[in-house]
C-alpha positions in Angstrom: -37.3 -28.0 -17.8 -36.3 -24.8 -20.0 -37.0 -22.5 -16.8 -34.9 -24.5 -14.6 -32.1 -24.3 -17.5 -32.8 -20.5 -17.1 -32.3 -20.2 -13.5 -29.2 -22.7 -13.3 -26.8 -19.9 -14.0 -28.3 -17.5 -11.5 -28.2 -20.0 -8.7 -24.9 -21.0 -9.5 -23.6 -17.3 -9.3 -25.7 -17.4 -6.0 -24.1 -20.3 -4.4 -20.6 -19.2 -5.3 -21.2 -15.8 -4.1 -22.5 -17.7 -0.7 -19.5 -19.9 -0.4 -17.2 -16.9 -1.0 -18.5 -14.7 1.5 -18.7 -17.6 3.8 -15.0 -18.2 3.5 -14.2 -14.5 4.0 -16.3 -13.9 7.1 -15.5 -17.4 8.6 -11.7 -17.0 8.1 -12.1 -13.1 9.5 -13.6 -14.6 12.4 -10.9 -17.2 13.0 -8.4 -14.5 12.6 -10.4 -12.3 15.2 -10.4 -15.1 17.5 -6.7 -15.4 17.3 -6.0 -11.9 18.2 -8.3 -11.9 21.0 -6.5 -14.7 22.9 -3.2 -12.5 22.0 -5.1 -9.9 23.9 -6.0 -11.9 26.7 -2.3 -13.3 26.8 -1.2 -9.8 27.2 -3.6 -8.6 29.7 -2.8 -11.9 31.7 0.9 -11.1 31.7 0.7 -7.2 32.6 -2.6 -5.3 32.2 -1.0 -2.0 33.0 1.8 -2.6 30.2 -0.8 -3.8 27.6 -3.1 -0.5 28.0 -0.2 1.9 28.3 0.0 4.4 25.8 2.9 7.5 25.6 1.2 10.9 24.8 2.8 12.1 21.6 1.8 15.9 21.0 4.7 17.0 18.6 6.2 15.6 15.8 9.8 14.1 15.5 12.2 16.8 13.9 12.9 14.3 11.0 9.1 15.0 9.7 10.1 18.6 9.2 13.4 18.2 7.6 13.7 20.7 4.7 16.2 18.3 2.6 12.9 16.0 2.1 10.9 18.8 0.5 7.9 21.0 1.3 5.0 20.2 2.9 1.7 21.2 0.8 -2.1 20.6 0.5 -4.7 20.3 -2.1 -8.3 20.2 -1.9 -10.0 18.1 -4.4 -13.1 20.1 -5.7 -15.6 17.0 -6.3 -14.9 14.8 -3.2 -14.0 17.8 -1.1 -11.1 15.9 0.5 -7.9 17.9 1.6 -4.6 16.0 0.6 -1.5 16.1 2.5 1.9 15.5 0.4 5.4 16.4 0.4 7.2 17.8 -2.8 10.7 17.9 -3.8 12.1 19.2 -7.1 11.3 22.3 -9.3 7.9 22.6 -10.4 7.5 22.1 -14.3 9.6 19.1 -14.0 8.2 15.9 -15.0 6.0 14.4 -12.2 7.0 11.5 -9.9 4.0 10.5 -8.0 5.0 8.3 -5.1 1.9 6.0 -3.3 2.6 4.5 0.0 1.7 1.2 1.8 0.2 0.1 5.0 1.1 1.1 7.7 3.1 3.8 6.1 2.6 7.2 5.0 4.7 9.7 2.8 7.7 9.3 5.4 8.4 5.9 3.8 9.9 7.8 0.4 12.3 9.8 1.9 15.3 8.3 0.5 13.2 8.6 -3.0 12.5 12.5 -2.5 16.1 13.3 -2.0 17.2 11.0 -4.7 14.9 11.9 -7.7 14.4 15.4 -7.2 17.2 16.7 -9.5 15.2 15.7 -12.5 11.5 15.1 -11.3 9.0 17.1 -9.2 8.7 14.5 -6.8 5.4 14.0 -4.7 4.9 11.8 -1.6 1.3 11.6 -1.1 -0.5 10.8 1.9 -3.4 8.6 0.7 -6.9 9.2 1.6 -7.4 8.4 5.2 -3.7 8.7 6.1 -1.5 11.2 8.1 -2.8 14.6 7.3 -4.8 13.8 4.6 -8.7 13.9 5.3 -10.2 10.5 6.8 -14.0 10.1 5.7 -15.4 8.3 8.3 -17.7 5.4 6.3 -15.8 2.5 4.9 -17.8 2.9 1.5 -15.4 5.8 1.0 -12.7 3.8 0.5 -13.9 1.6 -2.2 -11.0 1.1 -5.2 -13.0 3.5 -7.3 -12.8 6.2 -4.7 -8.9 5.7 -4.5 -8.4 5.4 -8.2 -10.2 8.8 -8.7 -8.1 10.1 -6.1 -5.2 10.2 -8.0 -6.6 11.1 -11.1 -7.9 14.5 -9.3 -4.4 15.0 -7.8 -2.7 15.1 -11.0 -5.0 17.5 -12.5 -5.1 19.6 -9.2 -1.3 19.7 -9.2 -1.4 20.7 -13.2 -0.2 17.3 -14.6 -1.6 15.0 -17.2 0.8 12.2 -16.9 3.4 11.1 -14.6 6.1 8.5 -13.4 3.9 6.4 -11.2 5.7 4.6 -8.1 4.0 2.5 -5.5 4.7 0.1 -2.9 2.4 -2.6 -1.2 -1.3 -1.2 -1.0 0.2 1.9 -3.0 1.2 -0.6 -5.6 -2.1 -2.2 -5.8 -3.6 1.4 -6.5 -0.8 2.2 -9.1 -1.6 -1.0 -11.1 -5.2 0.1 -11.0 -4.4 3.7 -12.2 -2.2 2.0 -15.1 -5.2 -0.4 -16.3 -7.6 2.5 -15.8 -5.9 5.5 -17.2 -2.8 4.4 -19.2 -2.7 7.8 -20.7 -1.7 9.0 -17.3 1.2 6.8 -16.6 4.3 7.1 -18.6 6.0 4.6 -16.7 4.9 2.3 -14.0 7.2 0.9 -11.2 5.4 -1.0 -8.3 7.5 -2.5 -5.2 6.3 -5.6 -3.6 2.8 -6.1 -5.1 1.7 -8.4 -7.7 -0.9 -7.3 -10.4 -4.4 -7.5 -8.7 -5.4 -10.3 -10.8 -2.4 -12.4 -9.7 -2.8 -11.6 -6.0 -6.8 -12.8 -6.2 -6.2 -16.1 -7.7 -2.8 -17.0 -6.0 -4.5 -16.1 -2.5 -7.5 -18.7 -3.3 -5.0 -21.6 -4.5 -2.2 -21.3 -2.2 -3.1 -21.7 1.5 0.7 -20.1 2.5 -0.4 -17.0 1.0 -3.8 -17.0 2.7 -2.1 -17.2 5.9 0.5 -14.2 5.0 -2.6 -12.3 4.2 -4.5 -13.0 7.0 -4.4 -9.3 8.2 -6.6 -8.5 5.1 -9.4 -10.9 6.8 -8.9 -9.6 10.3 -9.3 -6.0 8.9 -12.9 -6.8 8.4 -13.7 -6.9 11.7 -15.2 -3.6 13.1 -12.8 -1.4 15.4 -11.1 -4.3 17.0 -8.0 -4.4 14.4 -7.3 -0.8 15.7 -7.4 -1.4 19.2 -5.1 -4.3 18.6 -2.6 -1.8 17.1 -2.6 0.5 19.9 -1.8 -1.8 22.8 1.6 -1.9 24.4 2.0 1.6 23.1 1.8 0.5 19.5 3.9 -2.6 19.9 2.5 -4.1 16.5 3.7 -1.2 14.5 7.3 -1.4 16.1 7.0 -5.0 15.3 6.4 -4.8 11.7 9.6 -2.7 10.9 11.8 -4.2 13.3 11.1 -7.6 14.1 13.4 -10.5 12.7 10.2 -12.2 11.0 8.5 -9.3 9.2 11.2 -6.4 9.7 14.2 -4.6 7.7 17.0 -7.4 7.8 20.4 -7.1 9.3 22.0 -6.2 6.1 19.1 -3.6 5.4 19.0 0.2 6.1 17.4 -0.2 9.4 14.8 2.4 10.8 16.5 4.7 13.0 14.7 5.5 16.5 13.4 8.7 15.3 12.1 7.0 12.0 10.2 4.6 14.3 9.1 7.1 16.5 8.0 9.2 13.3 5.5 6.2 12.3 4.0 5.8 15.9 3.6 9.4 16.3 1.5 9.7 12.9 -0.6 6.7 13.9 -1.1 7.4 17.5 -3.3 10.4 16.8 -6.8 10.0 17.3 -8.7 8.0 15.0 -5.4 7.8 12.5 -5.7 4.1 12.1 -9.1 3.9 11.0 -9.0 5.1 7.9 -5.9 3.2 6.7 -7.5 0.0 7.7 -10.8 0.9 5.9 -9.1 0.6 2.8 -9.1 -3.1 3.3 -12.7 -3.3 4.3 -14.1 -3.1 0.8 -11.3 -5.1 -1.0 -13.4 -8.5 -1.5 -16.3 -6.6 -2.8 -14.0 -4.9 -5.8 -11.8 -8.0 -7.0 -11.2 -9.7 -9.3 -11.1 -6.7 -12.0 -13.1 -6.8 -15.2 -10.3 -5.1 -17.0 -6.8 -6.3 -16.3 -4.2 -5.7 -19.1 -1.4 -3.1 -18.4 -0.2 -1.5 -21.5 2.5 0.8 -19.7 6.3 0.2 -19.4 6.5 -1.4 -16.0 9.3 -2.2 -13.7 8.2 -4.6 -10.6 10.9 -4.5 -7.7 10.6 -7.2 -5.2 12.3 -8.1 -1.9 12.7 -11.8 -1.7 12.4 -12.0 2.3 8.9 -10.2 2.0 7.1 -11.7 5.0 3.6 -10.8 3.6 4.0 -11.8 -0.4 5.0 -14.7 -1.8 7.7 -14.2 -4.5 6.1 -16.6 -7.1 3.4 -14.0 -7.7 6.0 -11.6 -8.9 6.8 -14.2 -11.6 3.4 -14.4 -12.8 2.6 -10.9 -13.0 4.5 -10.4 -16.3 1.4 -12.1 -18.4 -0.5 -9.2 -17.5 1.8 -6.5 -18.9 1.7 -6.1 -22.8 4.5 -3.6 -23.1 8.4 -3.6 -21.6 8.5 -5.5 -18.5 11.2 -6.1 -15.9 11.3 -7.9 -12.8 14.0 -7.4 -10.2 14.1 -9.8 -7.2 16.4 -8.6 -4.2 17.7 -11.9 -2.2 18.0 -10.3 0.8 15.5 -7.5 1.1 12.3 -7.1 3.1 8.7 -6.5 2.4 9.8 -2.5 3.2 12.0 -2.4 0.2 12.5 1.3 -0.5 13.6 1.7 3.0 15.3 -1.2 3.4 17.8 -1.3 0.5 17.4 2.8 -1.1 20.4 2.7 -2.8 19.9 -0.4 -4.7 16.3 0.4 -5.3 17.1 4.0 -6.7 19.6 2.9 -9.0 17.6 0.2 -10.2 14.7 3.1 -10.8 17.1 5.4 -12.5 18.3 2.5 -14.9 14.7 1.4 -15.8 13.8 5.5 -16.3 17.0 6.1 -18.7 16.5 2.9 -20.6 13.0 3.6 -21.4 14.4 6.9 -22.6 17.0 5.6 -24.7 14.6 2.9 -26.3 12.4 5.8 -27.5 15.4 8.0 -29.0 16.1 4.8 -30.7 
């Protein structure tokens, strides 16, 4: 009997683990089946169009716009990876580090690079696997521990010990984790359209609507097929994410120009350019929930209420994990792509938060 009591906790954990991974891979298979049907439907309507891809050998001029900053590279000694970033503002000024989401890259911060360079050294990074940053081939190289270490190493390489950290979407996830694991590195934390990781984990398991909105997390567990689906119809899915009525920037927002959209398609149409970004998601279920989860950094959370991928209720719950000054601002007409959708309002809110915190310290 005593031996049975000793074995019971291990058995319970094993059963929970089995149920969890059955859910993950079962839902992943379901999502893959839906996308397979979409593929077959597309082929049936027009096979030539489905497999059409326009060759893009040269980047659009907007990616080399000097008003956005200087293209720079840094090689991290321990990992050996070379990271690409665009920097604006004078060296020696306080560092503002910008972490993009999916499927984005440094260019998603173009409005912030111009805005904050007057008082900050603004660095918009291409995350591991994105854009011109090196992309390791194995999915194990994209675990959250690796992504957190990347940011720490980049700060060291840039000659800084702390920064104002801003993250959107998946970059917001990383920003939360940096603030949790290395609070001394983050002077102020600003997250756009991503809740605290524990809120996300708990909410998605309890709310089927969010499980449906996050179905791409599960679809991305399937090898290679998601990359292929993104590329069909000359990257129609990518265009759809930013421009459609359901997921894109709204009518009242600052819509992407044709050149902006072409910049995204150019970057993600390069050989192998989708595998690195999608690999970020292929380790997520083995890394959450977090053991340590409290944030002690002053935090601003900005949220577009029309976000097609994240339910706004998660933003409200996030405050219980921040043991410091916390401000939440929800923009009623804004989409998931908030810093591009409403750049003037977002920039103003960030300035207010940064100046307010400065005044609080002086007082």
